[in-house]
N, C-alpha and C positions, 0 to 999 in steps of 0.2 A: 504494500500500500504506500509505503514511504517513497519508493522509486517512482510509482505512477504519479503521486502528488508532486514530487519535484519536477517530473517531466511536464506536467500540466502548468506549473509555475513558469518554467523556462519558455514553453511555447506561448503562453499568454504574453510574456514580456516581448517575445519575438514578434507577435502580432502588433503590439504597440509600436515597435520600431518600424515595422513595415507601414503601418498607418501614418506615422510621422513622415516617412519618405514620400508617400503619396500626397500627403497634405502640402508638402514643401516642394513639389515638382517645379513650380514656377517662381520660387523664392529667389529674388535677385540680390537681396541684401539680408544678412543676419544681424544680430545684435553686435557681432564682432566686425561687421562691415563687409565681409566677403560673401561669396555665393554659397548657398547651402550645399553641403556635401552629404550624399546618401550615407546611411549608417547600416551596419550589420551587427547582429548579436553573435558573440562568440561564446559557445557553451561546450561543456564536456563533463566527464565524470567528476563526482565530488572528490573521490580519492582513487588513485590508480593502484594497480597490483604491486608495483615496485615500492610505492610509499608504504603500503601495508606491511610488506616484508621487512623493510628497513626500519620501521618504527618499533617493531616488536620481534627481534630475532629470537627464534626458538619458540615463542609463544604468540602466535598471531591472534590479534584481537579482532572482534567482528568489524568488518569494514564499514565505512560510512557509505551508504548506498544512495544512488540517485545521480542526478545531474545538477549542474549549477551554471550560473552565468559568470564567465570570466571577464568579459569586457563588452562594451558597445563601441565598436571601432568605426571610424570614418573610412569609407572606401576610397580607392584611388580613381574613382570614376571621373571621366573628363567632363568638361563643360561644353555647352553648345552656344553658338551665337545666332540670335534671331533678329531679323530686320523688323524693327518697330520704332520708328522715329518719334512717335508720340509718347512712348514710355518715359517716365521720369528718370530712369536709370540708363537711358540710352547714351552711348558715347557720341562723339562728334560725327561719326559715320552713320548714326541711326541704329546701331546694333546693340542689343541687350544680351548680356551673358547670363545664362540660366544653367542649372544643373542638368546633366545628361542622364536623367532617371527614366528608365523604360517602364511605363505603366503596365505593359504586358508582363514584364519580368517580375515586377512587384506583386501583381495579382496572382501569377503562377506560384510564387513563393508563399503568398497568403493562403492559397488553397492547400499547398503542401503542409504548411504549418497547422492549418485547421484540421487536416487529417491526422497529423501526429497528436494533436490535442485530443481528438476523438478516440484515437487508439489507446491513449493513456486513460481516458475516462472509462472505456470498456474494460480495460485490465483492472482498474480500481474497483469497478462494479463486480467483476468476477471474483476478485479477492474477498470482497465483503460478503458475497454469497457463500463462498467456501467457508469463511470463518463462521457465518451464521449456521450453516449446515453442521459444522463441527460442534458448535454449541448445542444444537438440537440432539445430536448423537450422544453427547456427554450427559444430557439431561435424562435420556431414555435408559442409559446404562445403570 
């Protein structure tokens, strides 16, 4: 249950980052003054196998299970220049620099993330049913 819950937490955060990218597709200036840069959530296991073995040589402790967010990193995505002389941030040639965020790519990643969230939800539900059934068997014995 802990693994599924941590997976759901990570995927929820990933959905928030994707939504932020989509919302800022046309952002020409951020608070820092530059063009918005798309972000990606970097996640992985809470604790790796090597960490478990090195922490308790000879007496392995139960590992910390699940996944966690390591970072929300800006991508190296390029920018694109659009001709819009009426835009307030247009340069002398009438071009505006916007982030090169692909809505199709973001939506595809959103669907993939939603499916991962749903898979964790199904696994969590199955674990709850198994524990409930085990309690019922224990009561009957």
